[in-house]
C-alpha positions, 0 to 999 in steps of 0.5 A: 619853138625849138630846133632839136639839131644832131650833125656829122662832123668830121675829125683830126687824129693824127693824120686822119680825117675820121668821120663821126656821127654825133648824136643828140642835141648839138643846141638848143636855138629858136626857129626864126622865119626869115625872108629869103633876102634877109641873113641871120646868124646865131655865134659865139663871140669872144672878144671884149665880151664873151658870150653867144648870140642867137638869130634874134639878137638875143645873148643866150649864155655869156662868161664873165670877162673878154676871152681869146678864142672859143668853139661851141662844141657838140655838147653844146659846151663852150671850150674858151681861152683867157689870157691865163688859162682855157676852159670847157664850161656848161650852158649853166657856168660850171667848169668840166676841163680847166689848163692853166697857163705854165711858168715862166710864159705869159699868155694863152692864145688858142683852143682847140678841141681834137678829134681824139678828145685832147685839147690844143694850145699855144702859150707865148713868153720865154717858151713859145710852144703849142700844148696838146693836153689830155682831158685830165690836163696831163702834156701829151705833146708839145711842139716848140714854135720858131715866132722869131720876136720875144714879145709874147703878146705878138709872138702867134695867134690861132694855130690850129692842128690840120688833118694830117696831124700838122699845127698851122700857126701865124707868127705876126711879126714873121710876116709868115704862117708856119706849118709845123710837123708834132717834133717841131719841124716846120714843113711850110712858110707862107709869106704874107710880107707880098710886095703885092699886097704892100710889103712889110709897110702894109703891116699885114701880120697874118692873124687867123689861118685856115686850111681850106679843103683845096689846100689853099689857106686863108688868112686874116691879115690884121692891121693891113686891114684885108684877107686873102687866100694863097695857093701852095706857091704862096700866090694870092688867088682871093682877096678882099680889102677896105676898097671892096667893103668901104673901110669896115675893116678895122684890126680884122683878127679873126674870120671863117669861110662858111660852108656856102663860100662866103666868108665872115671877117671880124674887126677887133679894132671895132670897138662901136658900129659896124664889128663883123662883115660877111662877104661872098667870092665876088666880094659883095657884102649880104650881112653886118653885124653892129651887136653891142656883144660882138664890138672888139670880137677877137674870134667867132664861131657861126653857128647857125644861119637861118635856123639851119646850123654850119655843118662840120668843124668850122673853118675858123 
């Protein structure tokens, strides 16, 4: 038995949050009976491997090789970034969109499908930048980045476009999350080397940064083994670390704030055992995953919970 799903999402189009009803099948997933106390998720897990896992733990889609970032699109296609390219693939593996790394840069990081149909990606290397690319592969916007290091692999990670048309970009070795205008101007910097969380010796390198509806920014701090929520004044309004989860965080990279207020955190350093943890706002663990396909998870997307789709644009 399958469930047919349609959803309403809010997209981003140069500074305006635009509602759009996406009709048809978002995906087909088994309907799973669960107890009230049990949480089951289906999820996309880019990382050491690249797969979609259903709520029963079955791999319902897999692409060869490890990857960096990805989204399941409303069409059901999967948008994925590898180190040298981004691709949109159908469920049967057909590539319907691709963009390769530009010389002289060395790595691709982020990928995000924008509301206007263009694709955002990051390129790291001698010319670190964000690129907005049209469906035909044309560059329509280039945003130069300021990572403060020439170590390509450590320049940036999960950059995202915001509803106001700006871009939120974590810079690991700069201990900074910067908000860039499309012209490259930095309009806000959030610091992650705060003394209250150990300063620079704690290696609180920002990896994933999510601008929440309340204006706060949720940031996973890889190496620092914590996730913090910062307000507009760069003050910590919420934090979860290894003292709260009995040491389960091992280089948390991806994180996602769910619609119910819970936060899911993935540990890239967990090559075996528990690699994903869900906590409530009170920091109580309510779900974990030790699925072998999620070992070494880099980023991820929670798709459904107990048969119900996660609503809206994923906060990841």
